[in-house]
C-alpha positions as CSV (number, residue, x, y, z in Angstrom):
1,X,26.4,-60.9,0.6
2,X,27.6,-63.8,-1.6
3,X,30.4,-63.3,-4.0
4,X,27.9,-63.5,-6.8
5,X,25.8,-60.6,-5.5
6,X,28.7,-58.2,-4.8
7,X,28.8,-55.1,-6.8
8,X,31.7,-54.6,-9.1
9,X,34.5,-52.4,-7.7
10,X,34.6,-48.9,-9.2
11,X,37.3,-48.4,-11.8
12,X,40.5,-46.5,-11.0
13,X,42.3,-44.2,-13.4
14,X,44.8,-46.9,-14.1
15,X,42.1,-49.5,-14.8
16,X,40.3,-47.0,-17.1
17,X,43.5,-46.6,-18.9
18,X,44.0,-50.3,-19.2
19,X,40.4,-50.8,-20.4
20,X,40.8,-48.1,-23.1
21,X,44.2,-49.5,-24.1
22,X,42.7,-53.0,-24.4
23,X,39.9,-51.7,-26.6
24,X,42.4,-49.8,-28.8
25,X,44.5,-52.8,-29.2
26,X,41.5,-54.8,-30.1
27,X,40.6,-52.2,-32.8
28,X,44.2,-52.3,-34.1
29,X,44.1,-56.1,-34.4
30,X,40.7,-56.1,-36.0
31,X,41.8,-53.5,-38.6
32,X,44.9,-55.4,-39.3
33,X,43.0,-58.7,-39.5
34,X,40.6,-57.2,-42.0
35,X,43.6,-55.9,-44.0
36,X,45.1,-59.4,-44.0
37,X,41.9,-60.7,-45.6
38,X,41.3,-57.8,-48.1
39,X,43.1,-54.6,-49.1
40,X,46.5,-55.4,-47.6
41,X,46.8,-59.0,-48.5
42,X,49.5,-58.6,-51.2
43,X,51.5,-56.3,-48.9
44,X,51.3,-58.9,-46.0
45,X,52.5,-61.7,-48.4
46,X,55.7,-59.7,-48.8
47,X,56.5,-60.0,-45.1
48,X,56.2,-63.8,-45.0
49,X,59.7,-65.3,-45.1
50,X,60.2,-68.1,-47.7
51,X,61.3,-70.6,-45.0
52,X,57.8,-70.4,-43.3
53,X,56.2,-71.9,-46.4
54,X,58.5,-74.9,-46.1
55,X,58.0,-75.3,-42.4
56,X,54.3,-74.9,-42.5
57,X,53.9,-76.7,-45.9
58,X,51.6,-74.1,-47.3
59,X,51.8,-71.0,-49.4
60,X,52.2,-67.4,-48.3
61,X,48.7,-66.4,-49.1
62,X,47.4,-69.1,-46.7
63,X,49.7,-67.9,-44.0
64,X,48.4,-64.3,-44.5
65,X,44.8,-65.4,-44.4
66,X,45.4,-67.6,-41.3
67,X,47.1,-64.7,-39.5
68,X,44.3,-62.4,-40.4
69,X,41.8,-64.8,-38.9
70,X,43.9,-65.2,-35.7
71,X,44.1,-61.4,-35.4
72,X,40.3,-61.1,-35.7
73,X,39.8,-63.8,-33.1
74,X,42.3,-62.2,-30.7
75,X,40.6,-58.8,-31.2
76,X,37.2,-60.3,-30.3
77,X,38.8,-62.1,-27.2
78,X,40.3,-58.9,-26.0
79,X,37.0,-57.2,-25.4
80,X,35.6,-60.1,-23.4
81,X,36.1,-59.8,-19.6
82,X,36.8,-63.5,-19.0
83,X,40.3,-64.9,-19.3
84,X,41.7,-61.4,-20.0
85,X,45.2,-62.2,-18.7
86,X,45.5,-65.4,-20.8
87,X,44.2,-63.5,-23.9
88,X,46.9,-60.9,-23.2
89,X,49.6,-63.6,-23.2
90,X,48.1,-65.0,-26.4
91,X,48.3,-61.6,-28.1
92,X,51.8,-61.1,-26.9
93,X,52.8,-64.5,-28.2
94,X,51.2,-63.7,-31.5
95,X,53.3,-60.5,-31.8
96,X,56.4,-62.5,-31.0
97,X,55.5,-65.1,-33.6
98,X,55.1,-62.6,-36.4
99,X,58.4,-60.8,-35.6
100,X,60.5,-62.9,-38.0
101,X,58.3,-61.6,-40.8
102,X,59.1,-58.0,-39.8
103,X,62.8,-58.8,-39.7
104,X,62.5,-60.5,-43.1
105,X,60.8,-57.5,-44.6
106,X,63.5,-55.1,-43.2
107,X,66.4,-57.3,-44.4
108,X,64.9,-57.9,-47.9
109,X,64.0,-54.2,-48.3
110,X,60.7,-55.0,-49.8
111,X,58.0,-52.3,-49.6
112,X,54.5,-52.8,-48.3
113,X,51.8,-50.2,-47.5
114,X,53.1,-47.8,-44.9
115,X,56.5,-49.6,-44.9
116,X,58.0,-48.2,-48.0
117,X,61.4,-47.0,-46.8
118,X,64.2,-48.7,-45.0
119,X,63.7,-46.4,-42.0
120,X,60.1,-47.2,-41.7
121,X,60.8,-51.0,-41.9
122,X,63.5,-50.6,-39.2
123,X,61.2,-48.5,-36.9
124,X,58.6,-51.3,-37.3
125,X,61.1,-53.7,-35.6
126,X,61.2,-51.4,-32.6
127,X,57.4,-51.2,-32.5
128,X,57.0,-54.9,-32.0
129,X,58.3,-55.1,-28.4
130,X,56.0,-52.1,-27.6
131,X,53.1,-54.1,-28.9
132,X,54.0,-57.0,-26.7
133,X,54.2,-54.7,-23.6
134,X,50.9,-53.1,-24.6
135,X,49.2,-56.5,-24.8
136,X,50.4,-57.6,-21.4
137,X,49.8,-54.3,-19.6
138,X,46.4,-53.7,-21.0
139,X,45.2,-57.1,-20.0
140,X,46.8,-57.3,-16.6
141,X,44.4,-57.6,-13.7
142,X,45.5,-55.5,-10.7
143,X,46.5,-57.5,-7.7
144,X,43.7,-56.1,-5.5
145,X,41.1,-57.4,-8.0
146,X,42.3,-61.0,-8.2
């Protein structure tokens, strides 16, 4: 049998968990991306540090819109089977890239939807590394399938 005609290997419990986690992450990114483009736009502008507008030579609203578009694109890419590992690294890199905004919001004490207390803003900082791990774990291809 050629490689092309081989049947896919049955999923294990771990691969089922990764598959579900990847789809859940895609749903989270899609929801957040939609929020960046609609109902949460003002709240997301609060998290954009002032220095980013100087570095990127644009305004906070454009940064929020661009990040929403990136989140939607990453969400779509997560559900496609090709290049799953590379997409996972891209999602992880995105979570690292937006971390300064989370730090800025915590340090400035500015409220946004669901982040209206110092405690919630601080807890958000600890959530970010978990999102990075989630992205990498859910997109990892087991060594026996490579």
